[in-house]
Backbone as CSV, one residue per row, in Angstrom:
resi,resn,N_x,N_y,N_z,CA_x,CA_y,CA_z,C_x,C_y,C_z
1,UNK,153.074,70.114,-2.602,151.668,70.316,-2.264,150.838,69.216,-2.914
2,UNK,150.017,68.565,-2.125,149.213,67.468,-2.644,147.727,67.806,-2.567
3,UNK,147.015,67.505,-3.658,145.576,67.663,-3.698,144.932,66.351,-4.098
4,UNK,143.618,66.357,-4.180,142.860,65.167,-4.528,141.976,65.466,-5.723
5,UNK,141.923,64.530,-6.653,141.105,64.723,-7.838,139.626,64.570,-7.476
6,UNK,138.867,65.649,-7.644,137.457,65.657,-7.267,136.524,65.541,-8.463
7,UNK,137.029,65.763,-9.681,136.172,65.689,-10.858,136.977,65.471,-12.119
8,UNK,136.432,64.656,-13.017,137.005,64.424,-14.342,135.892,64.665,-15.352
9,UNK,136.163,65.512,-16.342,135.127,65.829,-17.330,135.712,65.847,-18.734
10,UNK,134.920,65.380,-19.659,135.225,65.519,-21.074,134.105,66.336,-21.712
11,UNK,134.411,66.952,-22.852,133.437,67.736,-23.610,133.495,67.200,-25.045
12,UNK,132.715,66.163,-25.343,132.824,65.541,-26.668,132.681,66.520,-27.825
13,UNK,131.769,67.499,-27.682,131.616,68.546,-28.685,132.094,69.857,-28.074
14,UNK,133.026,70.488,-28.724,133.583,71.747,-28.219,132.466,72.745,-27.926
15,UNK,132.438,73.263,-26.693,131.473,74.268,-26.302,130.198,73.719,-25.695
16,UNK,129.996,72.379,-25.783,128.738,71.807,-25.329,128.903,71.078,-23.992
17,UNK,127.951,70.255,-23.629,127.802,69.711,-22.286,129.020,68.925,-21.795
18,UNK,129.543,69.256,-20.598,130.588,68.428,-19.985,130.008,67.110,-19.491
19,UNK,130.770,66.029,-19.666,130.325,64.708,-19.235,131.299,64.164,-18.193
20,UNK,130.803,63.731,-17.024,131.686,63.245,-15.960,132.231,61.854,-16.251
21,UNK,133.448,61.614,-15.807,134.111,60.317,-15.930,134.594,59.871,-14.563
22,UNK,134.769,58.571,-14.397,135.318,58.017,-13.160,136.834,57.923,-13.199
23,UNK,137.382,57.665,-14.362,138.829,57.550,-14.514,139.189,57.819,-15.964
24,UNK,140.462,58.017,-16.213,140.933,58.320,-17.556,142.369,57.838,-17.701
25,UNK,142.732,57.418,-18.894,144.095,57.001,-19.199,144.772,58.133,-19.960
26,UNK,145.839,58.685,-19.390,146.559,59.786,-20.014,147.850,59.279,-20.636
27,UNK,148.249,59.896,-21.746,149.477,59.490,-22.424,150.087,60.669,-23.158
28,UNK,151.414,60.731,-23.254,152.057,61.832,-23.981,151.624,61.862,-25.441
29,UNK,151.410,63.070,-25.948,151.080,63.228,-27.355,149.683,62.819,-27.742
30,UNK,148.877,62.418,-26.786,147.503,62.010,-27.055,146.538,63.064,-26.532
31,UNK,145.420,63.213,-27.180,144.411,64.120,-26.687,143.732,63.550,-25.457
32,UNK,143.102,64.405,-24.676,142.344,63.936,-23.519,141.215,63.050,-24.042
33,UNK,141.065,61.839,-23.498,140.120,60.872,-24.061,138.690,61.407,-24.187
34,UNK,138.173,61.369,-25.409,136.795,61.763,-25.668,136.506,63.232,-25.565
35,UNK,137.532,64.050,-25.413,137.330,65.484,-25.177,137.508,66.295,-26.449
36,UNK,136.505,67.110,-26.793,136.577,68.025,-27.925,136.983,67.291,-29.216
37,UNK,136.345,66.155,-29.415,136.605,65.369,-30.627,135.727,65.830,-31.791
38,UNK,134.760,66.679,-31.487,133.940,67.326,-32.511,133.877,68.816,-32.224
39,UNK,133.642,69.590,-33.269,133.407,71.029,-33.129,132.455,71.448,-34.229
40,UNK,131.671,72.495,-33.955,130.714,72.994,-34.947,131.209,74.330,-35.458
41,UNK,131.625,74.365,-36.715,132.094,75.630,-37.292,130.910,76.460,-37.750
42,UNK,131.074,77.781,-37.690,130.031,78.716,-38.131,130.522,79.411,-39.401
43,UNK,130.394,78.698,-40.476,130.998,79.139,-41.722,132.345,78.469,-41.883
44,UNK,132.825,78.307,-43.114,134.071,77.567,-43.359,135.241,78.103,-42.544
45,UNK,135.863,77.203,-41.773,136.989,77.584,-40.922,138.328,77.158,-41.513
46,UNK,138.295,76.407,-42.605,139.538,75.988,-43.243,140.187,74.777,-42.615
47,UNK,139.424,74.000,-41.829,140.017,72.831,-41.180,140.191,71.707,-42.189
48,UNK,141.395,71.108,-42.204,141.713,69.998,-43.092,142.018,68.765,-42.243
49,UNK,141.123,67.758,-42.201,141.372,66.580,-41.360,142.601,65.790,-41.764
50,UNK,143.051,65.949,-43.000,144.252,65.250,-43.445,145.519,65.937,-42.935
51,UNK,145.414,67.200,-42.607,146.543,67.962,-42.060,145.993,68.926,-41.020
52,UNK,145.538,68.402,-39.882,144.860,69.253,-38.888,145.791,70.310,-38.309
53,UNK,145.260,71.504,-38.189,146.005,72.624,-37.610,145.073,73.402,-36.703
54,UNK,145.656,74.090,-35.734,144.882,74.841,-34.758,144.028,75.912,-35.420
55,UNK,142.772,76.010,-34.965,141.859,77.055,-35.410,141.296,77.731,-34.167
56,UNK,141.284,79.046,-34.157,140.825,79.809,-32.991,139.359,79.509,-32.698
57,UNK,139.019,79.564,-31.414,137.684,79.175,-30.975,136.582,80.065,-31.524
58,UNK,136.907,81.294,-31.942,135.862,82.189,-32.437,135.310,81.763,-33.787
59,UNK,135.867,80.700,-34.365,135.327,80.163,-35.608,134.273,79.085,-35.357
60,UNK,133.997,78.806,-34.069,133.084,77.728,-33.717,131.917,78.244,-32.874
61,UNK,130.913,77.398,-32.707,129.754,77.754,-31.877,130.096,77.489,-30.418
62,UNK,130.757,78.435,-29.796,131.192,78.305,-28.409,130.457,79.328,-27.542
63,UNK,130.518,79.129,-26.234,129.759,79.956,-25.301,130.164,81.425,-25.330
64,UNK,131.403,81.705,-25.652,131.842,83.095,-25.689,131.003,83.923,-26.649
65,UNK,130.492,83.292,-27.711,129.696,84.004,-28.699,128.233,83.582,-28.712
66,UNK,127.955,82.361,-28.248,126.603,81.820,-28.303,126.187,81.290,-26.931
67,UNK,125.755,82.164,-26.018,125.343,81.683,-24.691,124.262,80.615,-24.745
68,UNK,123.418,80.648,-25.779,122.323,79.686,-25.875,122.827,78.243,-25.982
69,UNK,124.066,78.071,-26.385,124.642,76.723,-26.452,124.569,76.034,-25.093
70,UNK,124.657,76.811,-24.003,124.594,76.219,-22.664,123.238,75.597,-22.382
71,UNK,122.207,76.014,-23.105,120.872,75.446,-22.913,120.712,74.113,-23.639
72,UNK,121.647,73.795,-24.522,121.621,72.514,-25.233,122.281,71.464,-24.347
73,UNK,121.588,70.379,-24.122,122.127,69.277,-23.318,122.478,68.126,-24.254
74,UNK,123.739,67.694,-24.210,124.187,66.628,-25.105,124.748,65.454,-24.311
75,UNK,124.657,64.283,-24.914,125.249,63.070,-24.349,125.768,62.225,-25.500
76,UNK,127.073,61.940,-25.471,127.710,61.190,-26.550,127.990,59.762,-26.103
77,UNK,127.676,58.801,-26.974,127.872,57.384,-26.686,129.056,56.867,-27.504
78,UNK,130.150,56.561,-26.821,131.378,56.149,-27.501,131.184,54.902,-28.358
79,UNK,130.456,53.931,-27.825,130.362,52.637,-28.492,129.708,52.749,-29.864
80,UNK,128.750,53.632,-30.015,127.991,53.746,-31.258,128.261,55.028,-32.025
81,UNK,128.880,56.011,-31.370,129.065,57.308,-32.006,127.802,58.135,-32.055
82,UNK,126.780,57.697,-31.302,125.484,58.376,-31.317,125.476,59.536,-30.326
83,UNK,124.884,60.639,-30.745,124.698,61.809,-29.893,123.213,61.977,-29.597
84,UNK,122.916,62.187,-28.324,121.579,62.611,-27.914,121.666,64.085,-27.527
85,UNK,120.690,64.870,-27.974,120.699,66.302,-27.657,119.277,66.781,-27.437
86,UNK,119.152,67.766,-26.551,117.856,68.385,-26.283,118.068,69.859,-26.036
87,UNK,117.013,70.638,-26.259,117.052,72.078,-26.016,115.626,72.559,-25.819
88,UNK,115.426,73.593,-25.000,114.075,74.122,-24.783,113.392,74.496,-26.097
89,UNK,112.166,74.016,-26.278,111.397,74.363,-27.459,111.744,73.600,-28.714
90,UNK,112.655,72.643,-28.609,113.069,71.872,-29.784,112.795,70.392,-29.574
91,UNK,112.518,69.685,-30.650,112.376,68.235,-30.567,113.732,67.622,-30.252
92,UNK,113.794,66.532,-29.494,115.079,65.902,-29.183,115.796,65.444,-30.456
93,UNK,117.123,65.462,-30.396,117.933,64.963,-31.509,118.574,63.641,-31.114
94,UNK,118.634,62.726,-32.070,119.303,61.439,-31.866,119.913,61.045,-33.205
95,UNK,121.248,60.992,-33.248,121.900,60.646,-34.506,123.368,60.350,-34.307
96,UNK,123.954,59.675,-35.264,125.353,59.245,-35.174,126.282,60.316,-35.735
97,UNK,127.130,60.869,-34.882,128.133,61.813,-35.346,129.286,61.098,-36.038
98,UNK,129.298,59.787,-35.959,130.361,59.009,-36.580,130.209,58.923,-38.098
99,UNK,129.075,59.381,-38.646,128.930,59.402,-40.106,128.484,60.783,-40.568
100,UNK,128.738,61.067,-41.822,128.497,62.397,-42.370,127.027,62.790,-42.304
101,UNK,126.135,61.838,-42.567,124.704,62.154,-42.532,124.271,62.578,-41.138
102,UNK,124.778,61.893,-40.116,124.434,62.253,-38.748,124.975,63.611,-38.363
103,UNK,126.182,63.939,-38.816,126.761,65.246,-38.517,125.966,66.361,-39.201
104,UNK,125.561,66.111,-40.430,124.741,67.108,-41.124,123.400,67.305,-40.429
105,UNK,122.826,66.212,-39.934,121.532,66.307,-39.256,121.655,67.108,-37.963
106,UNK,122.739,66.898,-37.218,122.914,67.664,-35.981,123.147,69.140,-36.286
107,UNK,123.924,69.440,-37.323,124.157,70.834,-37.697,122.835,71.522,-38.047
108,UNK,121.957,70.818,-38.766,120.663,71.389,-39.125,119.793,71.600,-37.889
109,UNK,119.806,70.629,-36.971,119.037,70.744,-35.732,119.535,71.930,-34.911
110,UNK,120.858,72.070,-34.798,121.424,73.160,-34.003,121.131,74.517,-34.641
111,UNK,121.133,74.583,-35.958,120.817,75.836,-36.635,119.403,76.297,-36.284
112,UNK,118.490,75.352,-36.163,117.121,75.696,-35.764,117.094,76.202,-34.318
113,UNK,117.866,75.577,-33.450,117.907,75.978,-32.047,118.482,77.387,-31.902
114,UNK,119.574,77.678,-32.603,120.235,78.978,-32.483,119.492,80.071,-33.248
115,UNK,118.740,79.689,-34.272,117.969,80.667,-35.028,118.837,81.748,-35.637
116,UNK,118.435,83.004,-35.441,119.154,84.131,-36.046,120.550,84.326,-35.476
117,UNK,120.845,83.705,-34.332,122.181,83.850,-33.746,123.245,83.124,-34.561
118,UNK,122.842,82.084,-35.283,123.810,81.313,-36.061,124.410,82.190,-37.154
119,UNK,125.735,82.135,-37.269,126.437,82.937,-38.268,127.018,82.005,-39.334
120,UNK,126.522,82.111,-40.542,127.036,81.259,-41.602,126.525,79.834,-41.457
121,UNK,126.730,79.002,-42.461,126.267,77.615,-42.387,127.033,76.841,-41.316
122,UNK,126.298,76.091,-40.499,126.928,75.284,-39.460,127.364,73.942,-40.043
123,UNK,128.511,73.456,-39.577,129.020,72.168,-40.014,129.759,71.509,-38.855
124,UNK,129.484,70.242,-38.618,130.149,69.500,-37.552,131.445,68.914,-38.092
125,UNK,132.548,69.259,-37.440,133.857,68.728,-37.810,134.232,67.604,-36.863
126,UNK,134.828,66.545,-37.405,135.293,65.413,-36.606,136.817,65.440,-36.551
127,UNK,137.366,65.287,-35.355,138.818,65.321,-35.180,139.434,63.979,-35.573
128,UNK,140.499,63.980,-36.354,141.176,62.734,-36.685,142.072,62.260,-35.545
129,UNK,142.053,60.968,-35.254,142.947,60.300,-34.301,143.106,61.095,-33.006
130,UNK,144.336,61.536,-32.698,144.604,62.185,-31.416,144.378,63.695,-31.435
131,UNK,143.910,64.231,-32.542,143.674,65.678,-32.614,142.508,66.070,-31.717
132,UNK,142.574,67.258,-31.134,141.493,67.784,-30.316,141.273,69.256,-30.662
133,UNK,140.021,69.682,-30.618,139.684,71.086,-30.889,139.794,71.894,-29.593
134,UNK,140.993,72.000,-29.056,141.219,72.724,-27.812,141.354,74.224,-28.078
135,UNK,141.251,75.012,-27.002,141.362,76.467,-27.125,142.799,76.930,-27.311
136,UNK,143.746,76.051,-26.998,145.160,76.384,-27.183,145.828,75.211,-27.892
137,UNK,146.692,75.447,-28.872,147.273,74.337,-29.636,148.099,73.365,-28.813
138,UNK,148.597,73.810,-27.647,149.406,72.926,-26.804,148.724,72.615,-25.478
139,UNK,147.448,72.946,-25.365,146.732,72.722,-24.111,146.132,71.324,-24.051
140,UNK,146.953,70.322,-23.744,146.488,68.941,-23.794,145.450,68.621,-22.727
141,UNK,145.723,69.033,-21.484,144.818,68.760,-20.367,144.661,70.049,-19.567
142,UNK,143.425,70.401,-19.219,143.191,71.596,-18.420,142.776,71.207,-17.011
143,UNK,143.310,71.942,-16.032,143.071,71.640,-14.621,142.550,72.890,-13.915
144,UNK,141.505,72.700,-13.108,140.924,73.779,-12.326,141.129,73.490,-10.840
145,UNK,141.665,74.466,-10.128,141.848,74.379,-8.685,140.557,74.864,-8.021
146,UNK,139.859,73.977,-7.328,138.575,74.349,-6.739,138.710,75.427,-5.671
147,UNK,139.861,75.486,-5.001,140.075,76.538,-4.003,140.174,77.906,-4.672
148,UNK,140.732,77.958,-5.864,140.812,79.226,-6.595,139.424,79.696,-6.989
149,UNK,138.585,78.764,-7.460,137.211,79.123,-7.820,136.451,79.610,-6.589
150,UNK,136.659,78.937,-5.449,135.989,79.350,-4.218,136.435,80.741,-3.789
151,UNK,137.728,81.048,-3.944,138.225,82.379,-3.581,137.658,83.439,-4.507
152,UNK,137.584,83.128,-5.795,137.007,84.078,-6.736,135.525,84.299,-6.433
153,UNK,134.823,83.245,-6.064,133.416,83.373,-5.675,133.265,84.337,-4.505
154,UNK,134.149,84.182,-3.514,134.105,85.048,-2.336,134.349,86.505,-2.722
155,UNK,135.311,86.731,-3.583,135.644,88.093,-4.003,134.488,88.738,-4.779
156,UNK,133.786,87.914,-5.570,132.697,88.442,-6.392,131.362,88.478,-5.653
157,UNK,131.292,87.785,-4.504,130.053,87.752,-3.747,128.973,86.895,-4.371
158,UNK,129.390,85.908,-5.188,128.445,84.973,-5.816,129.041,83.572,-5.711
159,UNK,128.184,82.566,-5.867,128.673,81.186,-5.883,128.836,80.739,-7.320
160,UNK,130.073,80.581,-7.744,130.370,80.218,-9.123,130.424,78.703,-9.279
161,UNK,129.723,78.191,-10.262,129.807,76.777,-10.595,131.161,76.537,-11.263
162,UNK,132.007,75.656,-10.727,133.312,75.408,-11.352,133.220,74.957,-12.803
163,UNK,132.079,74.394,-13.207,131.936,73.938,-14.588,131.913,75.093,-15.585
164,UNK,131.769,76.331,-15.094,131.909,77.487,-15.987,133.272,77.475,-16.679
165,UNK,134.265,76.893,-16.030,135.635,76.962,-16.522,135.988,75.810,-17.449
166,UNK,135.073,74.858,-17.630,135.155,73.827,-18.652,136.488,73.087,-18.644
167,UNK,136.944,72.724,-17.431,138.189,71.998,-17.303,138.012,70.500,-17.508
168,UNK,139.136,69.828,-17.657,139.133,68.363,-17.697,139.226,67.778,-16.290
169,UNK,140.073,68.393,-15.453,140.310,67.879,-14.107,140.042,68.982,-13.083
170,UNK,139.380,68.603,-11.978,139.081,69.539,-10.889,139.702,68.998,-9.611
171,UNK,140.567,69.811,-9.002,141.367,69.358,-7.865,140.989,70.133,-6.609
172,UNK,140.836,69.423,-5.500,140.638,70.059,-4.204,141.857,69.783,-3.323
173,UNK,142.130,70.706,-2.401,143.252,70.528,-1.482,144.466,71.375,-1.793
174,UNK,144.531,71.993,-2.964,145.613,72.930,-3.258,145.262,74.307,-2.677
175,UNK,146.308,75.093,-2.337,146.064,76.467,-1.923,145.493,77.264,-3.099
176,UNK,144.623,78.205,-2.792,144.050,79.043,-3.839,145.144,79.761,-4.615
177,UNK,145.094,79.643,-5.929,145.953,80.319,-6.895,147.403,79.839,-6.890
178,UNK,147.744,78.849,-6.064,149.131,78.364,-6.038,149.559,77.820,-7.394
179,UNK,148.612,77.282,-8.164,148.930,76.630,-9.444,149.537,77.582,-10.466
180,UNK,149.310,78.874,-10.306,149.817,79.818,-11.298,151.299,80.119,-11.126
181,UNK,151.925,79.551,-10.108,153.371,79.681,-9.925,154.109,78.424,-10.379
182,UNK,153.411,77.506,-11.017,153.981,76.188,-11.307,154.406,75.986,-12.752
183,UNK,154.359,76.984,-13.594,154.727,76.812,-14.996,156.113,76.187,-15.130
184,UNK,156.190,75.114,-15.927,157.449,74.411,-16.146,157.759,73.333,-15.133
185,UNK,156.894,73.155,-14.137,157.180,72.187,-13.083,156.452,70.874,-13.298
186,UNK,156.985,69.827,-12.689,156.406,68.488,-12.789,155.188,68.379,-11.882
187,UNK,154.196,67.646,-12.339,152.971,67.436,-11.591,152.569,65.972,-11.731
188,UNK,152.367,65.290,-10.618,151.908,63.906,-10.639,150.383,63.900,-10.597
189,UNK,149.797,63.191,-11.562,148.343,63.057,-11.658,148.009,61.576,-11.562
190,UNK,147.729,61.117,-10.349,147.572,59.676,-10.174,148.869,58.992,-10.551
191,UNK,148.786,58.058,-11.509,149.983,57.352,-11.969,150.643,58.027,-13.166
192,UNK,150.040,59.076,-13.671,150.605,59.802,-14.809,151.465,60.959,-14.311
193,UNK,152.382,61.379,-15.171,153.219,62.537,-14.867,152.992,63.587,-15.948
194,UNK,152.959,64.844,-15.546,152.729,65.932,-16.495,153.627,67.114,-16.163
195,UNK,153.740,68.013,-17.119,154.451,69.265,-16.921,153.458,70.408,-17.078
196,UNK,153.482,71.334,-16.134,152.598,72.488,-16.219,153.068,73.374,-17.368
197,UNK,152.152,73.656,-18.284,152.511,74.412,-19.490,152.307,75.912,-19.296
198,UNK,151.098,76.317,-18.877,150.825,77.743,-18.706,149.496,77.928,-18.003
199,UNK,149.274,79.108,-17.380,147.938,79.439,-16.880,146.963,79.618,-18.051
200,UNK,145.683,79.411,-17.773,144.651,79.562,-18.797,144.063,80.969,-18.719
201,UNK,144.071,81.671,-19.841,143.479,83.000,-19.928,141.977,82.843,-20.171
202,UNK,141.178,83.485,-19.339,139.728,83.311,-19.409,139.061,84.369,-20.286
203,UNK,137.997,83.916,-20.970,137.278,84.786,-21.894,135.813,84.880,-21.488
204,UNK,134.999,85.435,-22.370,133.588,85.668,-22.070,132.792,84.387,-21.882
205,UNK,133.327,83.233,-22.288,132.602,81.974,-22.088,132.286,81.740,-20.617
206,UNK,133.184,82.169,-19.719,132.966,81.945,-18.289,131.863,82.824,-17.721
207,UNK,131.438,83.831,-18.462,130.350,84.691,-17.998,129.003,83.980,-18.040
208,UNK,128.924,82.901,-18.833,127.651,82.214,-19.067,127.384,81.193,-17.972
209,UNK,126.228,81.314,-17.334,125.806,80.354,-16.321,125.461,79.035,-17.009
210,UNK,126.125,77.929,-16.647,125.876,76.666,-17.339,124.487,76.098,-17.111
211,UNK,123.780,76.578,-16.086,122.419,76.103,-15.818,121.357,76.930,-16.537
212,UNK,121.572,78.247,-16.619,120.542,79.133,-17.170,120.833,79.616,-18.581
213,UNK,122.076,79.444,-19.064,122.495,79.935,-20.387,122.417,81.458,-20.479
214,UNK,122.586,82.142,-19.341,122.530,83.608,-19.278,123.886,84.137,-18.807
215,UNK,124.345,85.226,-19.413,125.559,85.893,-18.921,125.219,86.604,-17.613
216,UNK,125.786,86.153,-16.518,125.422,86.742,-15.228,126.607,87.012,-14.311
217,UNK,127.838,86.845,-14.802,129.016,87.104,-13.964,130.194,87.471,-14.862
218,UNK,130.736,88.669,-14.681,131.859,89.114,-15.513,133.162,88.610,-14.901
219,UNK,133.453,87.364,-15.133,134.619,86.725,-14.525,135.933,87.291,-15.054
220,UNK,136.111,87.507,-16.350,137.381,88.100,-16.794,137.683,89.433,-16.111
221,UNK,136.670,90.285,-15.970,136.884,91.574,-15.290,137.224,91.372,-13.820
222,UNK,136.524,90.443,-13.156,136.794,90.203,-11.740,138.223,89.705,-11.541
223,UNK,138.693,88.843,-12.414,140.066,88.351,-12.327,141.063,89.491,-12.540
224,UNK,140.810,90.313,-13.545,141.737,91.408,-13.819,141.747,92.425,-12.687
225,UNK,140.576,92.735,-12.158,140.511,93.694,-11.055,141.266,93.188,-9.835
226,UNK,141.209,91.868,-9.592,141.841,91.299,-8.398,143.334,91.054,-8.576
227,UNK,143.732,90.626,-9.792,145.101,90.139,-9.961,145.878,90.777,-11.109
228,UNK,145.214,91.576,-11.930,145.908,92.192,-13.055,146.080,91.273,-14.242
229,UNK,145.436,90.123,-14.229,145.419,89.221,-15.379,144.067,88.522,-15.397
230,UNK,143.871,87.628,-16.348,142.597,86.908,-16.456,142.825,85.404,-16.401
231,UNK,143.719,84.982,-15.508,144.099,83.578,-15.405,143.245,82.832,-14.381
232,UNK,142.774,81.660,-14.778,142.129,80.740,-13.829,142.242,79.341,-14.402
233,UNK,143.043,78.502,-13.742,143.302,77.160,-14.233,144.639,77.089,-14.937
234,UNK,145.081,75.857,-15.223,146.365,75.643,-15.899,146.217,74.577,-16.976
235,UNK,147.044,74.712,-18.007,147.216,73.661,-19.006,148.444,72.828,-18.630
236,UNK,148.344,71.521,-18.817,149.498,70.655,-18.607,149.682,69.755,-19.815
237,UNK,150.929,69.274,-19.982,151.266,68.310,-21.021,151.701,67.019,-20.342
238,UNK,151.148,65.904,-20.752,151.482,64.612,-20.147,152.870,64.182,-20.614
239,UNK,153.720,63.800,-19.664,155.080,63.374,-19.984,155.322,61.893,-19.701
240,UNK,154.462,61.262,-18.905,154.557,59.830,-18.644,153.152,59.271,-18.523
241,UNK,152.843,58.179,-19.228,151.472,57.678,-19.237,151.059,57.106,-17.886
242,UNK,149.755,57.099,-17.673,149.245,56.517,-16.441,147.748,56.703,-16.321
243,UNK,147.164,55.963,-15.385,145.735,56.051,-15.119,145.485,57.049,-14.007
244,UNK,144.408,57.816,-14.152,144.021,58.815,-13.160,142.543,58.630,-12.862
245,UNK,142.209,58.496,-11.580,140.823,58.292,-11.194,140.400,59.229,-10.081
246,UNK,139.107,59.336,-9.873,138.579,60.163,-8.799,139.169,59.738,-7.465
247,UNK,139.590,60.707,-6.659,140.193,60.429,-5.369,141.695,60.256,-5.406
248,UNK,142.278,60.187,-6.609,143.729,60.042,-6.714,144.435,61.341,-6.329
249,UNK,145.685,61.202,-5.933,146.488,62.363,-5.553,146.951,63.130,-6.779
250,UNK,146.970,64.457,-6.668,147.510,65.363,-7.682,148.547,66.216,-6.959
251,UNK,149.827,65.956,-7.229,150.885,66.439,-6.350,151.975,67.197,-7.091
252,UNK,152.324,68.365,-6.557,153.523,69.105,-6.951,154.590,68.767,-5.909
253,UNK,155.805,68.401,-6.337,156.810,67.951,-5.371,157.132,68.920,-4.248
254,UNK,157.123,70.232,-4.518,157.439,71.203,-3.485,156.327,72.216,-3.379
255,UNK,156.078,72.686,-2.168,155.040,73.690,-1.956,155.462,75.031,-2.549
256,UNK,154.469,75.788,-2.971,154.676,77.164,-3.433,153.759,78.067,-2.611
257,UNK,154.164,79.295,-2.368,153.270,80.220,-1.641,152.007,80.475,-2.452
258,UNK,150.897,80.623,-1.762,149.637,80.909,-2.433,149.674,82.298,-3.058
259,UNK,149.064,82.421,-4.224,148.984,83.712,-4.891,147.923,84.559,-4.207
260,UNK,148.187,85.844,-4.118,147.195,86.818,-3.634,146.650,86.435,-2.273
261,UNK,147.512,86.404,-1.279,147.077,86.033,0.074,146.287,87.151,0.749
262,UNK,146.292,88.350,0.158,145.581,89.473,0.764,144.084,89.230,0.738
263,UNK,143.417,89.816,1.695,141.969,89.673,1.757,141.320,90.516,0.673
264,UNK,140.214,90.011,0.156,139.442,90.804,-0.805,138.830,91.993,-0.075
265,UNK,138.674,93.100,-0.783,138.071,94.272,-0.130,136.622,94.013,0.206
């Protein structure tokens, strides 16, 4: 089954604004370029940059716990390490996350934005080298099937923005839900090769509308009611390096039957 890459996104700060890309270079053992290279902890999370280890997302300012984060608009500049941020009712922020003073300044700015919602002192953590603050310790690259999102939208009777799912890659042309039968299989992503690791279990973060910062769709419940699980999207691990750009083919060597071919009630 062959699809086409329709979107590439990175999230420089875990939980914050997705940024579109035209192309990306993927490699085994490397984090997705520019993705989740910073995270904001809400009280000491025990992260050691000299010996980085996985920390659960509930220790950070993520949408599952802080819907207001969706109202913060961020833009990260790779060349300078500078972050631009804005939020309703707050003065714009401009500072370098590449140095400790800039990270402290952003944490203070965000604490003002979140107000009483902030739990514990906020601190911006920087990921060393290839480390990424992903939701799963082995989730190197996340992929969203746009046909699956469209089917879920139909079942729920609402139009869901695919960016609710905060994926790295968005593919069109695959059958709805076919990707959840691909665990352990090879997947060609442009010139790169990957192995499908597992389906992604969805949490309350997907309930938050990325435009309004309001919880307005119970996606985990809708998934469970329809399929008996809360899966939407897949994690893959890169096994051969290569470049991937918009419009490139995303191909599984053999077709699989679509999941849940029955009509929604």
